[in-house]
mmCIF file as gemmi writes it, N, C-alpha and C atoms, coordinates in Angstrom:
data_model
loop_
_atom_site.group_PDB
_atom_site.id
_atom_site.type_symbol
_atom_site.label_atom_id
_atom_site.label_alt_id
_atom_site.label_comp_id
_atom_site.label_asym_id
_atom_site.label_entity_id
_atom_site.label_seq_id
_atom_site.pdbx_PDB_ins_code
_atom_site.Cartn_x
_atom_site.Cartn_y
_atom_site.Cartn_z
_atom_site.occupancy
_atom_site.B_iso_or_equiv
_atom_site.pdbx_formal_charge
_atom_site.auth_seq_id
_atom_site.auth_asym_id
_atom_site.pdbx_PDB_model_num
ATOM 1 N N . ARG Axp A 1 ? 0.841 -1.179 0 1 0 ? 1 A 1
ATOM 2 C CA . ARG Axp A 1 ? 0 0 0 1 0 ? 1 A 1
ATOM 3 C C . ARG Axp A 1 ? 0.883 1.238 0 1 0 ? 1 A 1
ATOM 4 N N . GLY Axp A 2 ? 0.475 2.191 -0.809 1 0 ? 2 A 1
ATOM 5 C CA . GLY Axp A 2 ? 1.249 3.41 -0.872 1 0 ? 2 A 1
ATOM 6 C C . GLY Axp A 2 ? 2.341 3.383 -1.931 1 0 ? 2 A 1
ATOM 7 N N . LEU Axp A 3 ? 2.563 2.229 -2.56 1 0 ? 3 A 1
ATOM 8 C CA . LEU Axp A 3 ? 3.555 2.144 -3.615 1 0 ? 3 A 1
ATOM 9 C C . LEU Axp A 3 ? 2.855 2.025 -4.951 1 0 ? 3 A 1
ATOM 10 N N . GLY Axp A 4 ? 3.439 2.614 -5.952 1 0 ? 4 A 1
ATOM 11 C CA . GLY Axp A 4 ? 2.855 2.492 -7.271 1 0 ? 4 A 1
ATOM 12 C C . GLY Axp A 4 ? 2.702 3.831 -7.934 1 0 ? 4 A 1
ATOM 13 N N . LEU Axp A 5 ? 2.051 3.812 -9.046 1 0 ? 5 A 1
ATOM 14 C CA . LEU Axp A 5 ? 1.896 4.985 -9.881 1 0 ? 5 A 1
ATOM 15 C C . LEU Axp A 5 ? 0.433 5.401 -9.887 1 0 ? 5 A 1
ATOM 16 N N . MET Axp A 6 ? 0.207 6.707 -9.787 1 0 ? 6 A 1
ATOM 17 C CA . MET Axp A 6 ? -1.133 7.253 -9.955 1 0 ? 6 A 1
ATOM 18 C C . MET Axp A 6 ? -1.004 8.402 -10.935 1 0 ? 6 A 1
ATOM 19 N N . VAL Axp A 7 ? -1.811 8.354 -11.976 1 0 ? 7 A 1
ATOM 20 C CA . VAL Axp A 7 ? -1.777 9.393 -12.997 1 0 ? 7 A 1
ATOM 21 C C . VAL Axp A 7 ? -3.172 9.983 -13.112 1 0 ? 7 A 1
ATOM 22 N N . ALA Axp A 8 ? -3.241 11.3 -13.115 1 0 ? 8 A 1
ATOM 23 C CA . ALA Axp A 8 ? -4.513 11.978 -13.32 1 0 ? 8 A 1
ATOM 24 C C . ALA Axp A 8 ? -4.421 12.795 -14.596 1 0 ? 8 A 1
ATOM 25 N N . ILE Axp A 9 ? -5.433 12.672 -15.438 1 0 ? 9 A 1
ATOM 26 C CA . ILE Axp A 9 ? -5.482 13.406 -16.698 1 0 ? 9 A 1
ATOM 27 C C . ILE Axp A 9 ? -6.654 14.369 -16.623 1 0 ? 9 A 1
ATOM 28 N N . GLU Axp A 10 ? -6.349 15.662 -16.573 1 0 ? 10 A 1
ATOM 29 C CA . GLU Axp A 10 ? -7.404 16.672 -16.514 1 0 ? 10 A 1
ATOM 30 C C . GLU Axp A 10 ? -7.743 17.095 -17.942 1 0 ? 10 A 1
ATOM 31 N N . LEU Axp A 11 ? -9.018 17.018 -18.276 1 0 ? 11 A 1
ATOM 32 C CA . LEU Axp A 11 ? -9.471 17.326 -19.626 1 0 ? 11 A 1
ATOM 33 C C . LEU Axp A 11 ? -10.196 18.671 -19.656 1 0 ? 11 A 1
ATOM 34 N N . GLU Axp A 12 ? -10.021 19.4 -20.762 1 0 ? 12 A 1
ATOM 35 C CA . GLU Axp A 12 ? -10.858 20.579 -20.972 1 0 ? 12 A 1
ATOM 36 C C . GLU Axp A 12 ? -12.232 20.064 -21.343 1 0 ? 12 A 1
ATOM 37 N N . ASP Axp A 13 ? -13.237 20.595 -20.699 1 0 ? 13 A 1
ATOM 38 C CA . ASP Axp A 13 ? -14.569 20.03 -20.874 1 0 ? 13 A 1
ATOM 39 C C . ASP Axp A 13 ? -15.626 21.112 -20.774 1 0 ? 13 A 1
ATOM 40 N N . ASP Axp A 14 ? -16.831 20.756 -21.189 1 0 ? 14 A 1
ATOM 41 C CA . ASP Axp A 14 ? -17.962 21.654 -21.023 1 0 ? 14 A 1
ATOM 42 C C . ASP Axp A 14 ? -18.498 21.504 -19.59 1 0 ? 14 A 1
ATOM 43 N N . PRO Axp A 15 ? -19.412 22.361 -19.18 1 0 ? 15 A 1
ATOM 44 C CA . PRO Axp A 15 ? -19.927 22.284 -17.808 1 0 ? 15 A 1
ATOM 45 C C . PRO Axp A 15 ? -20.6 20.946 -17.457 1 0 ? 15 A 1
ATOM 46 N N . ASN Axp A 16 ? -21.09 20.222 -18.45 1 0 ? 16 A 1
ATOM 47 C CA . ASN Axp A 16 ? -21.735 18.931 -18.196 1 0 ? 16 A 1
ATOM 48 C C . ASN Axp A 16 ? -20.752 17.777 -18.141 1 0 ? 16 A 1
ATOM 49 N N . GLY Axp A 17 ? -19.485 18.024 -18.444 1 0 ? 17 A 1
ATOM 50 C CA . GLY Axp A 17 ? -18.485 16.96 -18.401 1 0 ? 17 A 1
ATOM 51 C C . GLY Axp A 17 ? -18.595 15.977 -19.543 1 0 ? 17 A 1
ATOM 52 N N . THR Axp A 18 ? -19.13 16.411 -20.664 1 0 ? 18 A 1
ATOM 53 C CA . THR Axp A 18 ? -19.408 15.514 -21.785 1 0 ? 18 A 1
ATOM 54 C C . THR Axp A 18 ? -18.159 14.798 -22.294 1 0 ? 18 A 1
ATOM 55 N N . VAL Axp A 19 ? -17.069 15.516 -22.479 1 0 ? 19 A 1
ATOM 56 C CA . VAL Axp A 19 ? -15.838 14.913 -23.004 1 0 ? 19 A 1
ATOM 57 C C . VAL Axp A 19 ? -15.313 13.865 -22.029 1 0 ? 19 A 1
ATOM 58 N N . THR Axp A 20 ? -15.287 14.208 -20.758 1 0 ? 20 A 1
ATOM 59 C CA . THR Axp A 20 ? -14.775 13.287 -19.737 1 0 ? 20 A 1
ATOM 60 C C . THR Axp A 20 ? -15.641 12.033 -19.643 1 0 ? 20 A 1
ATOM 61 N N . ILE Axp A 21 ? -16.934 12.202 -19.607 1 0 ? 21 A 1
ATOM 62 C CA . ILE Axp A 21 ? -17.854 11.062 -19.485 1 0 ? 21 A 1
ATOM 63 C C . ILE Axp A 21 ? -17.749 10.148 -20.704 1 0 ? 21 A 1
ATOM 64 N N . ARG Axp A 22 ? -17.821 10.725 -21.888 1 0 ? 22 A 1
ATOM 65 C CA . ARG Axp A 22 ? -17.733 9.912 -23.113 1 0 ? 22 A 1
ATOM 66 C C . ARG Axp A 22 ? -16.369 9.232 -23.234 1 0 ? 22 A 1
ATOM 67 N N . GLY Axp A 23 ? -15.317 9.977 -22.917 1 0 ? 23 A 1
ATOM 68 C CA . GLY Axp A 23 ? -13.974 9.404 -22.975 1 0 ? 23 A 1
ATOM 69 C C . GLY Axp A 23 ? -13.802 8.248 -22.015 1 0 ? 23 A 1
ATOM 70 N N . HIS Axp A 24 ? -14.286 8.407 -20.803 1 0 ? 24 A 1
ATOM 71 C CA . HIS Axp A 24 ? -14.206 7.349 -19.799 1 0 ? 24 A 1
ATOM 72 C C . HIS Axp A 24 ? -14.957 6.111 -20.274 1 0 ? 24 A 1
ATOM 73 N N . ARG Axp A 25 ? -16.163 6.299 -20.731 1 0 ? 25 A 1
ATOM 74 C CA . ARG Axp A 25 ? -16.978 5.161 -21.193 1 0 ? 25 A 1
ATOM 75 C C . ARG Axp A 25 ? -16.306 4.409 -22.34 1 0 ? 25 A 1
ATOM 76 N N . GLU Axp A 26 ? -15.754 5.158 -23.284 1 0 ? 26 A 1
ATOM 77 C CA . GLU Axp A 26 ? -15.125 4.513 -24.443 1 0 ? 26 A 1
ATOM 78 C C . GLU Axp A 26 ? -13.842 3.786 -24.051 1 0 ? 26 A 1
ATOM 79 N N . LEU Axp A 27 ? -13.05 4.362 -23.172 1 0 ? 27 A 1
ATOM 80 C CA . LEU Axp A 27 ? -11.819 3.692 -22.74 1 0 ? 27 A 1
ATOM 81 C C . LEU Axp A 27 ? -12.139 2.428 -21.942 1 0 ? 27 A 1
ATOM 82 N N . VAL Axp A 28 ? -13.157 2.471 -21.112 1 0 ? 28 A 1
ATOM 83 C CA . VAL Axp A 28 ? -13.583 1.269 -20.379 1 0 ? 28 A 1
ATOM 84 C C . VAL Axp A 28 ? -14.083 0.218 -21.37 1 0 ? 28 A 1
ATOM 85 N N . ARG Axp A 29 ? -14.852 0.654 -22.376 1 0 ? 29 A 1
ATOM 86 C CA . ARG Axp A 29 ? -15.34 -0.268 -23.399 1 0 ? 29 A 1
ATOM 87 C C . ARG Axp A 29 ? -14.181 -0.953 -24.118 1 0 ? 29 A 1
ATOM 88 N N . ARG Axp A 30 ? -13.082 -0.242 -24.271 1 0 ? 30 A 1
ATOM 89 C CA . ARG Axp A 30 ? -11.9 -0.8 -24.932 1 0 ? 30 A 1
ATOM 90 C C . ARG Axp A 30 ? -11.057 -1.67 -23.997 1 0 ? 30 A 1
ATOM 91 N N . GLY Axp A 31 ? -11.484 -1.771 -22.746 1 0 ? 31 A 1
ATOM 92 C CA . GLY Axp A 31 ? -10.809 -2.679 -21.826 1 0 ? 31 A 1
ATOM 93 C C . GLY Axp A 31 ? -9.855 -2.042 -20.832 1 0 ? 31 A 1
ATOM 94 N N . TYR Axp A 32 ? -9.812 -0.73 -20.777 1 0 ? 32 A 1
ATOM 95 C CA . TYR Axp A 32 ? -8.917 -0.065 -19.83 1 0 ? 32 A 1
ATOM 96 C C . TYR Axp A 32 ? -9.657 0.209 -18.525 1 0 ? 32 A 1
ATOM 97 N N . VAL Axp A 33 ? -8.936 0.088 -17.433 1 0 ? 33 A 1
ATOM 98 C CA . VAL Axp A 33 ? -9.512 0.323 -16.108 1 0 ? 33 A 1
ATOM 99 C C . VAL Axp A 33 ? -9.034 1.691 -15.634 1 0 ? 33 A 1
ATOM 100 N N . LEU Axp A 34 ? -9.969 2.611 -15.48 1 0 ? 34 A 1
ATOM 101 C CA . LEU Axp A 34 ? -9.638 3.933 -14.997 1 0 ? 34 A 1
ATOM 102 C C . LEU Axp A 34 ? -10.841 4.503 -14.272 1 0 ? 34 A 1
ATOM 103 N N . GLY Axp A 35 ? -10.584 5.469 -13.434 1 0 ? 35 A 1
ATOM 104 C CA . GLY Axp A 35 ? -11.644 6.024 -12.607 1 0 ? 35 A 1
ATOM 105 C C . GLY Axp A 35 ? -12.066 7.409 -13.068 1 0 ? 35 A 1
ATOM 106 N N . ARG Axp A 36 ? -13.283 7.745 -12.694 1 0 ? 36 A 1
ATOM 107 C CA . ARG Axp A 36 ? -13.835 9.077 -12.957 1 0 ? 36 A 1
ATOM 108 C C . ARG Axp A 36 ? -14.802 9.404 -11.85 1 0 ? 36 A 1
ATOM 109 N N . ARG Axp A 37 ? -14.632 10.568 -11.252 1 0 ? 37 A 1
ATOM 110 C CA . ARG Axp A 37 ? -15.575 11.01 -10.23 1 0 ? 37 A 1
ATOM 111 C C . ARG Axp A 37 ? -16.579 11.958 -10.859 1 0 ? 37 A 1
ATOM 112 N N . PRO Axp A 38 ? -17.856 11.807 -10.533 1 0 ? 38 A 1
ATOM 113 C CA . PRO Axp A 38 ? -18.875 12.708 -11.088 1 0 ? 38 A 1
ATOM 114 C C . PRO Axp A 38 ? -18.572 14.165 -10.744 1 0 ? 38 A 1
ATOM 115 N N . GLY Axp A 39 ? -18.763 15.03 -11.728 1 0 ? 39 A 1
ATOM 116 C CA . GLY Axp A 39 ? -18.582 16.453 -11.509 1 0 ? 39 A 1
ATOM 117 C C . GLY Axp A 39 ? -17.142 16.938 -11.626 1 0 ? 39 A 1
ATOM 118 N N . VAL Axp A 40 ? -16.221 16.047 -11.945 1 0 ? 40 A 1
ATOM 119 C CA . VAL Axp A 40 ? -14.814 16.417 -12.066 1 0 ? 40 A 1
ATOM 120 C C . VAL Axp A 40 ? -14.333 15.987 -13.444 1 0 ? 40 A 1
ATOM 121 N N . ASN Axp A 41 ? -13.585 16.848 -14.122 1 0 ? 41 A 1
ATOM 122 C CA . ASN Axp A 41 ? -13.125 16.549 -15.477 1 0 ? 41 A 1
ATOM 123 C C . ASN Axp A 41 ? -11.737 15.891 -15.473 1 0 ? 41 A 1
ATOM 124 N N . VAL Axp A 42 ? -11.599 14.874 -14.639 1 0 ? 42 A 1
ATOM 125 C CA . VAL Axp A 42 ? -10.323 14.183 -14.467 1 0 ? 42 A 1
ATOM 126 C C . VAL Axp A 42 ? -10.531 12.677 -14.611 1 0 ? 42 A 1
ATOM 127 N N . LEU Axp A 43 ? -9.637 12.047 -15.379 1 0 ? 43 A 1
ATOM 128 C CA . LEU Axp A 43 ? -9.589 10.594 -15.455 1 0 ? 43 A 1
ATOM 129 C C . LEU Axp A 43 ? -8.408 10.144 -14.605 1 0 ? 43 A 1
ATOM 130 N N . ARG Axp A 44 ? -8.603 9.108 -13.798 1 0 ? 44 A 1
ATOM 131 C CA . ARG Axp A 44 ? -7.564 8.647 -12.884 1 0 ? 44 A 1
ATOM 132 C C . ARG Axp A 44 ? -7.152 7.224 -13.248 1 0 ? 44 A 1
ATOM 133 N N . LEU Axp A 45 ? -5.845 7.026 -13.326 1 0 ? 45 A 1
ATOM 134 C CA . LEU Axp A 45 ? -5.28 5.717 -13.626 1 0 ? 45 A 1
ATOM 135 C C . LEU Axp A 45 ? -4.385 5.296 -12.469 1 0 ? 45 A 1
ATOM 136 N N . ASP Axp A 46 ? -4.51 4.056 -12.063 1 0 ? 46 A 1
ATOM 137 C CA . ASP Axp A 46 ? -3.692 3.48 -11.001 1 0 ? 46 A 1
ATOM 138 C C . ASP Axp A 46 ? -3.087 2.165 -11.49 1 0 ? 46 A 1
ATOM 139 N N . PRO Axp A 47 ? -2.14 2.243 -12.422 1 0 ? 47 A 1
ATOM 140 C CA . PRO Axp A 47 ? -1.579 1.004 -12.969 1 0 ? 47 A 1
ATOM 141 C C . PRO Axp A 47 ? -0.697 0.284 -11.945 1 0 ? 47 A 1
ATOM 142 N N . SER Axp A 48 ? -0.54 -0.995 -12.147 1 0 ? 48 A 1
ATOM 143 C CA . SER Axp A 48 ? 0.317 -1.778 -11.258 1 0 ? 48 A 1
ATOM 144 C C . SER Axp A 48 ? 1.78 -1.408 -11.478 1 0 ? 48 A 1
ATOM 145 N N . LEU Axp A 49 ? 2.603 -1.77 -10.528 1 0 ? 49 A 1
ATOM 146 C CA . LEU Axp A 49 ? 4.036 -1.506 -10.661 1 0 ? 49 A 1
ATOM 147 C C . LEU Axp A 49 ? 4.655 -2.298 -11.806 1 0 ? 49 A 1
ATOM 148 N N . THR Axp A 50 ? 3.981 -3.354 -12.247 1 0 ? 50 A 1
ATOM 149 C CA . THR Axp A 50 ? 4.531 -4.213 -13.288 1 0 ? 50 A 1
ATOM 150 C C . THR Axp A 50 ? 4.015 -3.874 -14.682 1 0 ? 50 A 1
ATOM 151 N N . ILE Axp A 51 ? 3.399 -2.722 -14.846 1 0 ? 51 A 1
ATOM 152 C CA . ILE Axp A 51 ? 2.888 -2.346 -16.165 1 0 ? 51 A 1
ATOM 153 C C . ILE Axp A 51 ? 4.062 -2.231 -17.136 1 0 ? 51 A 1
ATOM 154 N N . ASP Axp A 52 ? 3.857 -2.704 -18.356 1 0 ? 52 A 1
ATOM 155 C CA . ASP Axp A 52 ? 4.964 -2.632 -19.31 1 0 ? 52 A 1
ATOM 156 C C . ASP Axp A 52 ? 4.7 -1.542 -20.353 1 0 ? 52 A 1
ATOM 157 N N . SER Axp A 53 ? 5.724 -1.226 -21.105 1 0 ? 53 A 1
ATOM 158 C CA . SER Axp A 53 ? 5.643 -0.113 -22.049 1 0 ? 53 A 1
ATOM 159 C C . SER Axp A 53 ? 4.607 -0.347 -23.145 1 0 ? 53 A 1
ATOM 160 N N . LEU Axp A 54 ? 4.376 -1.589 -23.536 1 0 ? 54 A 1
ATOM 161 C CA . LEU Axp A 54 ? 3.354 -1.867 -24.552 1 0 ? 54 A 1
ATOM 162 C C . LEU Axp A 54 ? 1.965 -1.494 -24.061 1 0 ? 54 A 1
ATOM 163 N N . ASP Axp A 55 ? 1.681 -1.777 -22.786 1 0 ? 55 A 1
ATOM 164 C CA . ASP Axp A 55 ? 0.383 -1.404 -22.218 1 0 ? 55 A 1
ATOM 165 C C . ASP Axp A 55 ? 0.233 0.114 -22.154 1 0 ? 55 A 1
ATOM 166 N N . ILE Axp A 56 ? 1.302 0.791 -21.779 1 0 ? 56 A 1
ATOM 167 C CA . ILE Axp A 56 ? 1.259 2.253 -21.695 1 0 ? 56 A 1
ATOM 168 C C . ILE Axp A 56 ? 1.048 2.849 -23.087 1 0 ? 56 A 1
ATOM 169 N N . LYS Axp A 57 ? 1.798 2.366 -24.066 1 0 ? 57 A 1
ATOM 170 C CA . LYS Axp A 57 ? 1.659 2.865 -25.43 1 0 ? 57 A 1
ATOM 171 C C . LYS Axp A 57 ? 0.27 2.573 -25.994 1 0 ? 57 A 1
ATOM 172 N N . GLY Axp A 58 ? -0.271 1.405 -25.675 1 0 ? 58 A 1
ATOM 173 C CA . GLY Axp A 58 ? -1.618 1.065 -26.119 1 0 ? 58 A 1
ATOM 174 C C . GLY Axp A 58 ? -2.66 2.001 -25.529 1 0 ? 58 A 1
ATOM 175 N N . PHE Axp A 59 ? -2.531 2.294 -24.242 1 0 ? 59 A 1
ATOM 176 C CA . PHE Axp A 59 ? -3.473 3.219 -23.603 1 0 ? 59 A 1
ATOM 177 C C . PHE Axp A 59 ? -3.369 4.606 -24.221 1 0 ? 59 A 1
ATOM 178 N N . LEU Axp A 60 ? -2.149 5.092 -24.408 1 0 ? 60 A 1
ATOM 179 C CA . LEU Axp A 60 ? -1.982 6.431 -24.97 1 0 ? 60 A 1
ATOM 180 C C . LEU Axp A 60 ? -2.551 6.525 -26.381 1 0 ? 60 A 1
ATOM 181 N N . ALA Axp A 61 ? -2.369 5.486 -27.181 1 0 ? 61 A 1
ATOM 182 C CA . ALA Axp A 61 ? -2.945 5.465 -28.529 1 0 ? 61 A 1
ATOM 183 C C . ALA Axp A 61 ? -4.468 5.47 -28.46 1 0 ? 61 A 1
ATOM 184 N N . ALA Axp A 62 ? -5.034 4.69 -27.538 1 0 ? 62 A 1
ATOM 185 C CA . ALA Axp A 62 ? -6.494 4.647 -27.377 1 0 ? 62 A 1
ATOM 186 C C . ALA Axp A 62 ? -7.018 5.995 -26.895 1 0 ? 62 A 1
ATOM 187 N N . LEU Axp A 63 ? -6.338 6.615 -25.937 1 0 ? 63 A 1
ATOM 188 C CA . LEU Axp A 63 ? -6.753 7.921 -25.428 1 0 ? 63 A 1
ATOM 189 C C . LEU Axp A 63 ? -6.733 8.958 -26.546 1 0 ? 63 A 1
ATOM 190 N N . GLU Axp A 64 ? -5.67 8.955 -27.34 1 0 ? 64 A 1
ATOM 191 C CA . GLU Axp A 64 ? -5.586 9.894 -28.457 1 0 ? 64 A 1
ATOM 192 C C . GLU Axp A 64 ? -6.725 9.669 -29.446 1 0 ? 64 A 1
ATOM 193 N N . ALA Axp A 65 ? -7 8.422 -29.788 1 0 ? 65 A 1
ATOM 194 C CA . ALA Axp A 65 ? -8.072 8.111 -30.732 1 0 ? 65 A 1
ATOM 195 C C . ALA Axp A 65 ? -9.433 8.552 -30.2 1 0 ? 65 A 1
ATOM 196 N N . VAL Axp A 66 ? -9.679 8.309 -28.921 1 0 ? 66 A 1
ATOM 197 C CA . VAL Axp A 66 ? -10.957 8.688 -28.309 1 0 ? 66 A 1
ATOM 198 C C . VAL Axp A 66 ? -11.119 10.203 -28.312 1 0 ? 66 A 1
ATOM 199 N N . LEU Axp A 67 ? -10.073 10.926 -27.94 1 0 ? 67 A 1
ATOM 200 C CA . LEU Axp A 67 ? -10.164 12.39 -27.904 1 0 ? 67 A 1
ATOM 201 C C . LEU Axp A 67 ? -10.292 12.974 -29.307 1 0 ? 67 A 1
ATOM 202 N N . ARG Axp A 68 ? -9.575 12.41 -30.267 1 0 ? 68 A 1
ATOM 203 C CA . ARG Axp A 68 ? -9.698 12.892 -31.658 1 0 ? 68 A 1
ATOM 204 C C . ARG Axp A 68 ? -11.116 12.652 -32.191 1 0 ? 68 A 1
ATOM 205 N N . ALA Axp A 69 ? -11.674 11.479 -31.899 1 0 ? 69 A 1
ATOM 206 C CA . ALA Axp A 69 ? -13.026 11.16 -32.36 1 0 ? 69 A 1
ATOM 207 C C . ALA Axp A 69 ? -14.041 12.13 -31.775 1 0 ? 69 A 1
ATOM 208 N N . GLN Axp A 70 ? -13.86 12.488 -30.524 1 0 ? 70 A 1
ATOM 209 C CA . GLN Axp A 70 ? -14.783 13.434 -29.896 1 0 ? 70 A 1
ATOM 210 C C . GLN Axp A 70 ? -14.632 14.825 -30.479 1 0 ? 70 A 1
ATOM 211 N N . ALA Axp A 71 ? -13.393 15.216 -30.778 1 0 ? 71 A 1
ATOM 212 C CA . ALA Axp A 71 ? -13.151 16.557 -31.326 1 0 ? 71 A 1
ATOM 213 C C . ALA Axp A 71 ? -13.777 16.703 -32.704 1 0 ? 71 A 1
ATOM 214 N N . THR Axp A 72 ? -13.732 15.639 -33.503 1 0 ? 72 A 1
ATOM 215 C CA . THR Axp A 72 ? -14.317 15.723 -34.847 1 0 ? 72 A 1
ATOM 216 C C . THR Axp A 72 ? -15.834 15.561 -34.822 1 0 ? 72 A 1
ATOM 217 N N . ALA Axp A 73 ? -16.368 14.935 -33.762 1 0 ? 73 A 1
ATOM 218 C CA . ALA Axp A 73 ? -17.823 14.727 -33.658 1 0 ? 73 A 1
ATOM 219 C C . ALA Axp A 73 ? -18.538 16.002 -33.247 1 0 ? 73 A 1
ATOM 220 N N . ASP Axp A 74 ? -17.824 16.873 -32.547 1 0 ? 74 A 1
ATOM 221 C CA . ASP Axp A 74 ? -18.47 18.108 -32.051 1 0 ? 74 A 1
ATOM 222 C C . ASP Axp A 74 ? -18.43 19.203 -33.045 1 0 ? 74 A 1
């Protein structure tokens, strides 16, 4: 307990949190485990100490794709 990595990603969002909510849902749908608190435009990741670079690169690619898709949809 107390060891490990915690990453928070703060997103620019509208007052309803649309980008954060949609992004969270899509990343979970793609199999990533991350947290989101209602009313806050932050996604929280708590990966294990044994996470490897392929998993990190995969998440970053998925995050970029999700954010790009939302930007073009609006």
